[in-house]
N, C-alpha and C positions, 0 to 999 in steps of 0.2 A: 277814880275820877276820870271821866272820858275827855280826851283831847280832841277838839274839833279838827276837821280836815285842814291841812295846811301844807305848804311847800317851802323849800329853801332853794334859791337859785345859787348854785355853786360854780366857781370857775375852776376848770381842770385844764391847765395849760392854755391852749388857744381856744378851748371850747367852753360853753356854758350849758349846764344841765339843771333841770328842776328835780329836786329830791323830795320825796314825801316825808313829812314829820311823823314819826312813829313813837308811841309811848313805850317807855321801858318800865317806869314806875308811875305813880300818881303825880310825882313832881318832876320827873325827868323824861325828856324825849330826845330822839336823835334824828338827824337827817340821814335817811337810809339810802346808801348807794349800792345797788345791785347791778353789777357790771353787765350781766346778760340782758338787762332790760333796756339798754341804750344802743344796741345794735352793733353790727360788725365794724362799721366805719368809725364809730366813736372809739372803740377799743383799739382799732388799728392805728388811728392818729395819735391817741394818747400814749400808746406803747412806743410809737416812733419817737415822740417827744421825750418820753422817759428814757429810752435807749440812748438818746443824745447826752443825757445827764450821766448815764452809767458807763458810756463808752471809754472815758479816760482811765477806767480802772482795770482794763484788760481782762475782762471776765471770761472764764473758761466754760462756766455752766450756770444757767438760770434755774433757780429753785423757787417754788411757791407752795402755798398751802391750799388744799382742796376746801371748797369747790370753786368759790368765786375768783380765786387767783389763777385758775387754769387758763381762761382765755387770755389774760394779761401775760402769763408766762410764755404762751405760744407765740404771741405777737412780739414781745420783747426779744425772745430768742431769734425770731425771724429777722427783726430789725437790726440785731447785732451781728447777723451773718453766721449764727451758730446753727447747729442741727439738733442737738439733744437738750432736753430739760428734765427736771425731776420735780415730782409733786409729793409733798408730805400729806398723808391721808389722816382723816379723823374718824373714819368708819372702818371697823374690822372687816377684812376680806380674806378669802381663802389663801391667797399668796402672802398674806401678812401674819401668818400664825407665829412666825419667829421674828417678828418685827422688833426693831429697837424703838423704845417708846420714851416719851417725855410728857408729863402732865401739863395741861393748859386749861384755862377758863376763859370763855369768850363773853363779851358784854351782850352779844345778840342771842346767845343760847342760855346763859346763866349757869348751866350744869358743868361739872368737872368733866373734861374730855382728855384724850391722849392724842398727841401727834405720833404717827406711825411711820417709821422709816423702813423701807424694804431692805432687809439685810443683804439680799442678793445684789444690791446696787451700791454697796460701800465702795467698791473699787472705782465706780464712776465718779465719785466726789472726793475720794481721799487724795489730799495734796493739791486739790484744784482751787482756783480762785473763783469763789461763788458770789453771784449777785442774787440776793433775796428780793423778790417782788411780791406785792400784794395790793389789792384794790384800796383798802383803808387800813391805816394804823390808828386804832382807837385807844384802848388801854395799854397796848404794847405787849400784852401777855402772850399772844400767839407768836409775835415776832421774837420775843425773848426765848420762848420755848424752842422755836425753830433754830435760833442761834446756838442754844445749848446743845441741841441734837446734832447740828452740823459740826460743832467743835468735837463732840464725842466720837464722830466717825472720821475725824482727821481732815475735814474740809477747812478752807480759809475764807470765811465771809469777808469780802472787801468792800461791799456796797449794799445798801438797802434802797429799793425804789418803790414808791407808792403813788397812786393817783392823788389821794388826799390824806392828810393827817387830821385827826379829830381832837379838838380841845388840846389839853397839855398833859394829861395823866401819863401818856406814853413816854414823855421825856424823862420822867422820874423812873419809870420801869426799865428803860433802856440804858440809863446811866451814861457811862463813858462812851457807849456805842452809838449814842445819838448823833455823833458826828458822821456816821456812815449813811444817815438818812437823806434821801433826795426825793422831794415831793413836787407834784405839779400844782398843788393847791392845798388849802386848809379850810376846815369847817368847824363851827362850834358845836357844843351840845346845847340843849335848851332846858331851862329850869323855870318854874313858876315863881314870880315875885310875890310880894306881900298881898298884892291885889288879885293874884291868881292868873296873871297874864304870862304866857311863855316869853322869856327873854333869852338872848344869846348869852352863853357862858363859855368864855374862852379859857377859863381857869388860869388867869394871870396874863394871858395874851403875850404878844411879842414873839420875836424869833430868837432862838438860842444861837450863840455864835457857832459858825460852821455849818448851819443847816441851810441847804439850798432849796428854797421854795419860790416858785414862780409868783409874780404879783397876783393877788387874789382879791376878789370882792364877792360879797354875798348879800342877798336880800331875802327876807322871810315874809311869807304871807300866811298868817295864822288866824284861824277862826276864833270866835269868842269861846272862852272856856265854859 
């Protein structure tokens, strides 16, 4: 079933952006946030605001997942006054032949993937207080895999920062570590109701205790199905 063109206006900290609604299945659509589509100033300001949430945790190193997390990792690192950051890869590369790996499945790719940690950089993170950042936490699968991988190499993840969380599935995936999450906003997923119209699905809604989320609001503009 084709989903007509539509957008969702999301609040990310002090900024508002329009996100395209993209079909995942015939019944499910997501508001797709592609960080690089919103320019340097958007990422710089969002990263500065996210860094303020992460600053109390005395982070030694910022870690993110390729590829959309890279601009955010750079700007959060800069805003925290740090110099180094680390990116977990999803694509095999020559220098990752001996990589430490962790399986992960993403909602936007559907296929089983692996997070790849460059074994040569274990000493960079071992014993360090790590802040994990990503543009969106949706199912939580990528974040859970990243946490598992960091624990395996001896790092201490102390905080997780994201521009937006999506619906609520990620809360169940992250379990007790949900209290580490700090977000600048939240967005729903979209499902068709009995009449075929896309409606917001927050999967229970509400904020879990200990989750720092800036006040958010959103509006959807959806074409006829």
